[in-house]
C-alpha positions as CSV (number, residue, x, y, z in Angstrom):
1,M,3.8,12.0,-31.5
2,L,1.8,9.5,-29.9
3,E,0.2,6.9,-32.4
4,P,-3.7,6.6,-30.8
5,S,-4.5,3.7,-29.6
6,L,-8.0,3.4,-30.7
7,S,-9.3,5.4,-33.4
8,A,-12.5,7.7,-32.2
9,E,-14.9,5.5,-34.0
10,Q,-13.7,2.4,-32.0
11,Q,-13.7,4.0,-28.8
12,K,-17.3,5.1,-29.8
13,E,-18.1,1.5,-30.5
14,L,-16.2,-0.1,-27.7
15,A,-17.6,2.5,-25.2
16,Q,-21.2,0.8,-26.3
17,K,-20.3,-2.8,-26.0
18,L,-19.0,-1.8,-22.3
19,T,-21.7,0.0,-21.0
20,C,-24.1,-2.7,-22.9
21,F,-22.4,-5.7,-21.3
22,L,-21.9,-4.1,-17.9
23,S,-25.9,-3.2,-17.5
24,R,-27.0,-7.3,-18.4
25,Y,-24.8,-8.2,-15.6
26,R,-25.4,-5.5,-13.1
27,H,-26.1,-7.9,-10.3
28,L,-22.7,-9.8,-10.6
29,S,-20.2,-6.2,-10.5
30,D,-22.9,-4.9,-8.1
31,S,-22.3,-7.6,-5.1
32,Y,-19.8,-7.4,-2.6
33,I,-18.1,-11.3,-1.7
34,I,-19.1,-10.3,2.1
35,E,-22.5,-10.6,0.9
36,F,-22.2,-14.1,-1.0
37,F,-24.4,-15.8,1.7
38,T,-26.3,-12.6,3.1
39,E,-27.1,-11.7,-0.6
40,D,-27.6,-15.4,-1.6
41,L,-25.5,-14.4,-5.0
42,W,-24.9,-17.7,-5.6
43,H,-28.9,-18.1,-6.8
44,T,-28.8,-15.0,-8.9
45,L,-26.7,-17.1,-11.5
46,P,-28.7,-18.7,-13.8
47,S,-29.4,-22.5,-12.6
48,S,-27.3,-24.0,-16.0
49,W,-24.0,-22.5,-14.6
50,Q,-24.4,-23.1,-10.8
51,L,-24.6,-26.7,-12.3
52,V,-21.0,-26.7,-14.2
53,L,-19.6,-24.3,-11.4
54,Q,-20.2,-25.9,-8.5
55,D,-18.1,-28.7,-8.4
56,L,-14.9,-26.5,-9.8
57,S,-12.1,-26.4,-8.3
58,Y,-9.9,-23.3,-7.0
59,P,-7.4,-24.0,-9.8
60,Q,-10.1,-24.6,-12.4
61,I,-11.7,-21.4,-11.7
62,A,-8.6,-19.4,-12.2
63,D,-7.6,-21.5,-15.7
64,L,-10.9,-21.5,-16.9
65,L,-12.8,-18.4,-15.9
66,L,-10.4,-15.7,-15.1
67,D,-7.2,-16.1,-17.0
68,A,-7.7,-15.6,-20.9
69,T,-4.3,-16.5,-21.7
70,H,-4.9,-20.2,-19.9
71,G,-4.5,-22.5,-23.3
72,D,-4.9,-25.6,-22.0
73,R,-8.8,-25.3,-21.5
74,R,-10.1,-28.8,-20.6
75,Y,-13.9,-28.3,-19.9
76,P,-15.1,-31.1,-17.0
77,A,-18.3,-30.7,-18.3
78,V,-20.4,-29.1,-21.1
79,W,-20.4,-25.4,-20.2
80,P,-23.8,-24.0,-21.3
81,L,-23.5,-21.5,-24.2
82,S,-24.3,-18.3,-22.1
83,L,-21.4,-18.9,-19.7
84,L,-18.5,-19.4,-22.3
85,A,-20.3,-16.0,-24.2
86,F,-20.1,-14.3,-20.6
87,C,-16.2,-15.4,-20.0
88,A,-15.3,-14.5,-24.0
89,T,-17.1,-11.0,-23.6
90,A,-15.7,-10.2,-20.7
91,H,-12.0,-11.1,-21.8
92,A,-12.6,-9.3,-25.1
93,L,-13.7,-6.0,-23.9
94,A,-10.9,-5.8,-21.6
95,F,-8.0,-3.7,-21.9
96,P,-4.9,-6.2,-22.3
97,R,-3.2,-5.9,-18.5
98,E,0.5,-7.3,-20.4
99,S,2.6,-5.4,-22.3
100,R,2.5,-6.7,-26.3
101,R,6.3,-8.2,-25.0
102,D,4.8,-10.2,-22.6
103,Q,1.1,-11.2,-24.2
104,G,1.4,-14.5,-26.0
105,R,3.9,-15.9,-23.1
106,G,1.1,-17.3,-20.6
107,G,1.3,-14.3,-18.1
108,A,4.1,-11.8,-17.1
109,S,5.9,-13.9,-14.1
110,V,5.0,-12.7,-10.8
111,K,8.1,-10.6,-10.0
112,P,9.6,-8.5,-12.7
113,V,13.0,-9.4,-14.2
114,E,14.9,-6.7,-12.2
115,F,14.3,-8.5,-8.7
116,Q,15.3,-12.1,-9.6
117,E,18.7,-11.3,-8.1
118,N,17.1,-10.1,-5.0
119,Q,13.8,-9.9,-4.4
120,S,14.0,-6.4,-2.4
121,Q,16.2,-4.8,-4.5
122,S,15.8,-3.3,-8.5
123,S,18.9,-4.4,-10.5
124,L,17.9,-1.4,-12.6
125,L,18.2,1.2,-10.0
126,G,20.5,3.1,-8.4
127,H,20.9,2.1,-4.4
128,I,20.5,5.8,-3.9
129,F,16.7,5.4,-4.8
130,R,16.1,2.4,-3.4
131,K,16.5,3.9,-0.3
132,H,13.2,3.8,2.2
133,V,11.2,2.2,-1.1
134,K,9.6,-1.0,-1.3
135,P,10.1,-3.6,-4.5
136,K,6.7,-2.8,-6.0
137,K,7.3,1.3,-5.4
138,Q,11.0,1.1,-7.0
139,H,9.4,-0.9,-10.4
140,E,7.0,2.3,-10.7
141,I,9.2,4.7,-9.9
142,R,11.5,3.3,-12.7
143,K,9.4,3.0,-15.3
144,L,7.4,5.8,-14.9
145,G,10.0,7.9,-14.8
146,M,11.7,7.2,-17.5
147,L,8.3,7.1,-19.6
148,V,7.8,10.9,-18.5
149,K,11.4,11.6,-19.6
150,Q,10.9,10.4,-22.8
151,L,7.9,13.1,-23.3
152,C,10.1,15.5,-21.6
153,D,12.4,14.8,-24.7
154,Q,9.4,14.9,-27.1
155,T,8.2,18.8,-25.9
156,D,11.4,19.9,-25.5
157,C,10.6,21.1,-21.4
158,D,12.4,19.4,-18.6
159,Q,9.9,21.3,-15.7
160,V,7.4,18.2,-14.5
161,V,4.8,18.7,-12.1
162,D,4.3,15.4,-9.7
163,V,0.9,15.7,-8.1
164,G,0.2,13.7,-5.2
165,S,3.9,13.0,-4.8
166,G,3.7,11.1,-1.4
167,Q,7.5,10.7,0.1
168,G,9.1,12.0,-3.2
169,H,10.3,8.7,-4.2
170,L,9.3,9.3,-7.8
171,T,10.0,13.3,-7.8
172,R,14.3,12.1,-6.6
173,F,14.4,9.9,-9.3
174,L,13.2,12.5,-12.1
175,S,15.0,15.2,-10.1
176,F,18.5,13.7,-9.2
177,G,17.9,10.7,-11.9
178,L,16.8,12.1,-14.7
179,G,18.0,15.6,-14.6
180,L,14.3,17.4,-15.0
181,C,13.5,20.3,-12.4
182,V,10.6,19.1,-10.8
183,T,7.8,20.4,-8.4
184,A,6.5,18.1,-6.6
185,V,2.8,19.0,-4.8
186,E,1.3,16.7,-1.7
187,A,-1.5,17.3,0.5
188,D,-0.2,15.5,4.0
189,R,2.6,17.9,5.3
190,T,4.0,15.0,7.5
191,L,5.0,13.2,3.8
192,V,6.2,16.8,2.6
193,E,8.7,16.8,5.8
194,M,9.7,13.3,5.0
195,A,10.4,13.8,1.1
196,S,12.6,16.9,2.2
197,R,14.5,14.8,4.9
198,F,15.0,12.0,2.3
199,D,15.8,14.7,-0.2
200,R,19.0,15.9,2.0
201,E,19.8,12.1,3.5
202,L,20.2,11.6,-0.9
203,L,22.5,14.5,-1.1
204,W,24.2,13.4,2.1
205,V,25.1,10.1,0.7
206,L,26.4,11.9,-2.8
207,E,28.5,14.1,-1.3
208,K,30.1,11.3,0.8
209,D,30.5,9.3,-2.6
210,K,32.2,12.4,-4.2
211,K,34.4,12.4,-1.3
212,K,35.0,8.8,-2.0
213,Q,35.6,9.5,-5.5
214,S,32.8,6.8,-6.2
215,S,33.0,5.6,-9.9
216,S,29.6,3.9,-9.5
217,S,27.3,4.0,-13.0
218,Q,24.4,4.7,-11.3
219,L,25.1,8.2,-9.6
220,P,22.1,11.0,-11.2
221,V,22.8,13.1,-13.8
222,S,21.6,16.1,-11.5
223,Q,22.3,17.4,-7.8
224,S,19.7,19.9,-7.7
225,S,16.5,19.4,-5.4
226,P,13.0,19.0,-6.1
227,R,10.9,22.0,-5.2
228,H,8.0,20.8,-2.8
229,V,4.8,22.2,-2.4
230,A,2.0,21.3,0.5
231,G,-1.3,21.8,-0.5
232,W,-4.5,20.3,-1.8
233,V,-5.2,20.3,-5.3
234,N,-9.3,21.4,-5.5
235,P,-10.9,19.0,-7.8
236,K,-13.3,22.0,-8.4
237,A,-10.6,24.7,-8.8
238,S,-10.1,26.2,-12.2
239,W,-6.6,25.6,-13.9
240,E,-5.6,29.1,-13.1
241,A,-5.7,28.5,-9.7
242,F,-3.4,25.4,-9.8
243,I,-0.7,27.1,-11.5
244,K,-0.7,29.8,-8.7
245,Q,-0.9,27.0,-6.0
246,L,2.3,25.7,-8.0
247,S,3.9,29.3,-7.8
248,V,3.7,29.1,-4.2
249,A,6.6,27.5,-2.2
250,S,4.3,27.2,1.3
251,C,6.6,25.9,4.2
252,V,4.8,22.5,5.6
253,S,3.7,24.5,8.9
254,E,1.8,27.3,7.0
255,A,0.6,24.8,3.9
256,P,-3.3,23.8,3.9
257,L,-3.9,20.8,6.5
258,T,-4.2,17.4,4.5
259,P,-8.3,16.5,4.7
260,S,-7.4,13.1,5.7
261,G,-4.3,11.0,5.3
262,P,-1.9,8.5,6.8
263,S,0.2,10.5,9.0
264,K,-1.9,11.9,11.7
265,K,1.1,13.0,14.3
266,R,1.4,16.1,15.7
267,L,4.4,17.9,13.7
268,R,7.0,19.8,16.1
269,G,8.2,22.1,12.9
270,C,8.1,22.7,9.3
271,E,10.5,21.5,6.7
272,H,12.0,23.9,4.2
273,C,10.7,24.0,0.9
274,V,13.9,23.7,-1.3
275,V,14.0,25.3,-4.9
276,Q,17.8,24.5,-5.5
277,T,19.7,23.1,-2.6
278,S,23.4,22.3,-3.5
279,L,25.9,20.0,-2.5
280,S,27.1,22.7,-0.3
281,H,24.3,22.2,2.1
282,G,25.8,19.1,3.4
283,S,27.7,18.8,6.0
284,S,31.5,19.1,6.3
285,D,32.0,15.7,7.9
286,S,31.2,13.1,5.4
287,D,30.4,10.6,8.3
288,A,28.3,13.3,10.7
289,G,25.0,12.2,9.4
290,P,22.5,13.9,6.4
291,P,22.7,17.3,6.6
292,Q,19.8,18.9,9.0
293,R,16.8,21.2,8.6
294,P,18.3,24.7,7.4
295,T,17.1,27.3,10.1
296,T,14.6,30.3,10.0
297,D,16.7,33.1,9.5
298,Q,17.7,31.4,5.6
299,P,17.3,33.2,2.5
300,A,14.0,32.1,1.4
301,R,14.9,30.3,-1.8
302,Q,17.1,27.9,0.5
303,G,14.1,27.1,2.5
304,G,12.3,30.3,3.7
305,A,8.8,30.2,4.8
306,H,7.1,31.5,1.7
307,C,8.4,32.5,-1.7
308,E,5.9,33.2,-4.9
309,D,7.2,33.3,-8.4
310,T,3.5,33.3,-11.2
311,S,5.8,34.8,-13.5
312,L,7.6,31.0,-13.9
313,W,4.9,29.3,-15.6
314,D,4.0,32.2,-17.8
315,H,6.7,31.3,-19.9
316,T,7.8,27.8,-19.1
317,G,6.3,24.2,-20.5
318,F,5.7,21.3,-18.2
319,V,4.6,17.7,-18.1
320,L,2.2,16.5,-15.3
321,T,2.5,13.2,-13.6
322,G,0.4,11.8,-10.8
323,L,1.6,7.9,-9.7
324,H,-1.9,6.1,-8.6
325,A,-3.5,9.7,-7.9
326,C,-6.3,8.7,-5.8
327,G,-10.0,9.2,-6.8
328,D,-11.2,12.4,-8.9
329,L,-7.1,14.0,-8.7
330,S,-6.8,11.5,-12.1
331,A,-9.5,13.3,-13.6
332,T,-9.0,16.8,-12.1
333,L,-5.5,16.6,-13.9
334,L,-6.4,15.6,-17.3
335,R,-8.9,19.0,-17.0
336,H,-5.7,20.7,-16.4
337,F,-3.7,19.0,-19.3
338,V,-6.7,20.0,-21.4
339,N,-7.5,23.3,-20.4
340,C,-3.8,24.7,-19.2
341,P,-1.7,25.9,-21.6
342,H,1.3,25.5,-19.9
343,V,0.8,22.1,-19.9
344,R,2.7,19.6,-22.5
345,G,1.8,16.4,-21.9
346,I,0.6,13.6,-18.9
347,T,1.1,10.5,-17.9
348,S,-1.8,9.7,-15.6
349,V,-2.1,6.5,-13.0
350,A,-4.9,6.0,-11.8
351,C,-6.1,4.0,-8.2
352,C,-9.4,4.0,-5.9
353,Y,-12.2,4.4,-8.3
354,M,-14.5,3.8,-5.7
355,K,-13.6,7.7,-4.7
356,I,-14.2,8.9,-7.5
357,T,-17.7,11.2,-7.7
358,T,-20.5,10.6,-10.1
359,K,-23.8,12.2,-10.5
360,E,-25.6,9.4,-8.5
361,N,-22.9,9.6,-5.8
362,P,-21.2,13.0,-5.7
363,T,-19.7,11.8,-2.6
364,P,-18.8,8.5,-1.5
365,P,-17.2,7.2,1.0
366,G,-13.4,8.1,1.2
367,L,-14.1,11.4,-0.6
368,V,-11.0,13.7,0.1
369,E,-13.0,17.0,1.2
370,P,-11.1,20.4,1.7
371,P,-10.1,21.3,5.1
372,A,-11.0,24.7,4.6
373,P,-12.0,27.3,1.2
374,L,-8.4,27.2,-0.9
375,A,-9.5,29.4,-3.4
376,P,-12.1,33.0,-4.3
377,V,-15.2,31.7,-5.6
378,Q,-14.7,33.0,-8.9
379,E,-11.8,30.4,-9.5
380,L,-13.9,27.5,-8.6
381,V,-15.4,26.7,-11.6
382,H,-15.8,23.3,-12.5
383,A,-18.9,21.2,-11.9
384,E,-17.8,18.6,-13.3
385,F,-18.0,15.0,-11.8
386,G,-14.7,12.0,-11.9
387,Y,-16.8,10.2,-13.9
388,P,-18.0,10.2,-16.7
389,M,-15.7,12.8,-18.6
390,S,-16.3,12.2,-22.0
391,S,-20.0,13.2,-23.5
392,R,-20.3,10.1,-25.7
393,V,-20.0,8.5,-22.6
394,R,-22.4,10.4,-20.7
395,G,-24.8,10.1,-23.0
396,L,-25.0,6.1,-23.4
397,P,-27.4,4.4,-21.7
398,G,-26.3,2.1,-18.9
399,H,-23.4,3.6,-18.2
400,Q,-23.8,4.4,-14.6
401,L,-21.0,2.5,-12.2
402,S,-22.3,2.2,-8.7
403,Y,-19.6,2.4,-6.0
404,K,-19.7,-1.6,-5.6
405,A,-18.8,-1.8,-9.2
406,R,-15.9,0.5,-9.4
407,E,-14.6,-0.4,-6.1
408,G,-14.5,-4.1,-7.4
409,A,-12.0,-2.6,-10.6
410,C,-9.6,-2.0,-7.9
411,H,-8.7,-5.7,-6.6
412,A,-6.0,-7.5,-8.5
413,V,-7.9,-10.5,-10.7
414,E,-3.5,-11.8,-11.0
415,D,-3.8,-11.6,-7.8
416,Y,-7.2,-14.0,-6.9
417,I,-5.8,-16.5,-10.1
418,R,-2.6,-17.2,-8.2
419,R,-4.5,-17.6,-4.9
420,L,-7.1,-19.9,-6.9
421,R,-3.9,-22.3,-8.2
422,E,-2.0,-22.5,-5.3
423,D,-5.2,-23.1,-3.5
424,S,-4.3,-20.8,-1.4
425,E,-5.8,-20.7,2.4
426,L,-6.0,-17.0,2.1
427,L,-9.1,-17.8,0.1
428,R,-10.4,-19.1,3.3
429,T,-10.4,-15.1,4.8
430,H,-13.3,-14.4,2.0
431,C,-15.2,-17.2,2.9
432,Y,-14.5,-16.3,7.2
433,R,-15.5,-12.5,6.2
434,A,-18.9,-13.3,4.0
435,M,-20.2,-15.9,7.0
436,L,-19.3,-13.7,9.4
437,E,-21.4,-11.3,7.8
438,T,-24.6,-13.0,7.7
439,F,-24.4,-13.5,11.8
440,I,-23.6,-10.0,12.3
441,R,-27.0,-9.2,10.3
442,D,-29.3,-11.3,12.2
443,I,-28.1,-9.9,15.5
444,R,-27.7,-6.2,14.5
445,P,-29.3,-5.4,10.9
446,D,-27.8,-2.2,11.1
447,L,-24.0,-3.0,11.2
448,R,-24.0,-4.0,6.9
449,R,-20.7,-4.4,6.1
450,A,-18.9,-3.5,9.2
451,G,-15.9,-2.3,9.3
452,I,-13.6,-5.3,10.9
453,Q,-10.1,-4.6,9.7
454,T,-8.1,-6.7,9.3
455,I,-7.3,-10.3,11.4
456,K,-3.7,-11.2,11.3
457,K,-2.8,-15.1,10.0
458,S,-6.7,-15.2,9.6
459,H,-6.9,-17.8,7.0
460,L,-4.7,-19.7,9.6
461,L,-7.7,-19.5,12.4
462,P,-10.7,-21.9,13.0
463,F,-13.8,-20.0,12.3
464,T,-14.9,-19.7,15.4
465,E,-12.0,-18.1,16.7
466,Y,-11.9,-15.5,13.6
467,A,-15.9,-15.4,14.7
468,R,-14.9,-14.7,17.8
469,L,-12.0,-12.0,17.2
470,G,-14.5,-10.3,14.6
471,L,-17.4,-10.0,16.7
472,A,-15.8,-8.5,19.7
473,R,-14.2,-5.8,16.8
474,V,-17.9,-4.4,16.8
475,G,-19.5,-5.5,20.0
476,L,-21.4,-8.4,19.6
477,P,-20.9,-11.4,21.5
478,P,-18.8,-13.9,19.9
479,E,-20.3,-17.6,20.6
480,L,-22.2,-18.4,17.1
481,P,-22.0,-21.7,15.1
482,L,-20.1,-22.5,12.2
483,D,-21.4,-23.0,8.7
484,L,-18.9,-22.9,5.4
485,Q,-19.8,-23.2,1.5
486,Q,-17.4,-23.1,-1.1
487,V,-17.1,-19.5,-2.6
488,E,-17.5,-19.3,-6.3
489,V,-15.8,-16.3,-7.7
490,L,-16.1,-13.9,-10.9
491,L,-14.5,-11.1,-11.0
492,L,-16.0,-8.1,-13.7
493,A,-13.3,-5.8,-12.4
494,P,-11.4,-4.9,-15.9
495,V,-14.2,-4.3,-17.9
496,V,-15.6,-1.9,-15.3
497,E,-11.7,-0.5,-14.9
498,T,-11.7,-0.6,-18.9
499,L,-14.9,1.6,-19.1
500,V,-13.3,4.3,-16.8
501,L,-10.0,4.2,-18.5
502,L,-11.9,4.5,-22.1
503,D,-14.0,7.3,-20.9
504,R,-10.5,9.7,-20.0
505,M,-9.0,8.8,-23.3
506,M,-12.7,9.8,-24.9
507,Y,-12.7,13.1,-22.9
508,L,-9.1,13.9,-24.3
509,Q,-10.1,12.9,-27.9
510,E,-13.0,15.1,-27.9
511,N,-10.8,17.9,-27.0
512,G,-8.6,17.0,-29.6
513,V,-5.8,15.2,-28.0
514,T,-4.4,11.6,-29.1
515,S,-3.5,9.1,-26.1
516,Q,-2.3,5.8,-25.6
517,L,-2.8,3.6,-22.4
518,V,0.0,1.8,-21.8
519,P,0.0,-1.3,-19.5
520,L,3.5,-0.2,-18.1
521,F,3.7,-2.1,-14.7
522,N,3.9,-5.8,-14.4
523,P,0.4,-6.5,-13.5
524,N,1.4,-9.5,-10.8
525,F,3.2,-7.1,-8.7
526,S,1.6,-3.2,-9.3
527,P,-2.1,-4.0,-10.1
528,R,-3.1,-0.5,-11.1
529,N,-0.4,-1.1,-14.2
530,F,-2.3,1.4,-16.4
531,V,-0.6,4.7,-17.4
532,L,-2.8,7.2,-19.9
533,V,-0.3,9.0,-22.0
534,A,-0.9,12.1,-23.8
535,L,1.1,14.9,-25.5
536,K,-0.6,18.2,-27.1
537,P,-0.6,19.0,-30.9
538,R,2.6,20.8,-31.3
539,G,1.8,24.6,-32.2
């Protein structure tokens, strides 16, 4: 069983300190970088802070403000005690973002050891799991996959449900690489179709290697395909509705459309939702290419349009996992873990904190809404928000986290530290965007924080050219003057993230479940690197 990261009393004490600290400095956590000039954020700092911060170089900002592990702290001037206390408290309250093994080494390396030989290919992941997968994702699926396997071993089950599975990279590693029986749930039918195609490509490679009698030690231990379910997980639905959704394997064309997502193109057909695809599905000619989509007259268990077996989950326990489950999805999975008797363990990696619903902001920008009613009214039982989840945090004064604060928590502090130390020209983009905001508001006050999107190689452009391109995107005249100042960066992101994750730990503790928060990924490589791990008590 897991040892708790913090006792119940330690959790309560930390939550109280976090809410008190964040309430005091809410004017900082509720600020956008692009509003640096328009809201005159510099002068919201105490004058004594301004005197010592205004002449700091970028590397000094990184060393003295942001990096808690930096040893050589040479202050160029006498800092006020209030500023020293602010920095020390922010670092002390935030959960450590490095593993115990890396702590005290002056920070983890920018790239994990597995990428030292080849920056794009993990040396610890088999070649069949690296195809179509970026280095960051390779690192994540290997680390999280091994942790999920460990939980399965401890709970004596080999069933895993991967929610928000995307293109199925983690799903394939769990299934083919670690021998687990995986059901993958994804709302975007195009991604489900891609995942099924990648499954078939992997099976084709295995068949080809088998004919060549490959002796690779990195061949998977299983050759059964995962089961893909296309559908949106309703955060307001009951766990019974969730189990029913898992029991229905829908053809992609019959699945509910995703409310929004990166893939918008119209599909010509649907991929099969395979339950058990054996190697015999591959081509008889190993050089003929990956097997094609099965025809519609094949049996349902090999890719038919619809199959339902609600009894499967009545007798089988499973481990729930979600790699960077967006917004309320992570909170929903934790509630299903607590309430559903079939879920034995969970590994939760959260992201997109700004999309979490709160009482103050129940419909934040970017919130994914259902395309149509997905469950009967009686199955929609949850009225809770994504934050706070625990009754303890909900009762603390000052616990509220604004959209701005939660959006800031998604930024990678390590990335800013690296850019500051390198005196990177990429920092110029932040200043450019903040200055451009002043001009936009002077002309069109209604265009606050207008979506200009990325301007390629903006850090290499003079501001006048950046402004010309940016203003044209919002329909404004491009001829405007230039007036730059130095931008001072203070981030409370780790403290805000700590409160969100601590609230989830306390929710589990209130429901009798011990949990651990593990900084599983390299934070320089994967900013949202915390994994919340929990197992239900036996019996």
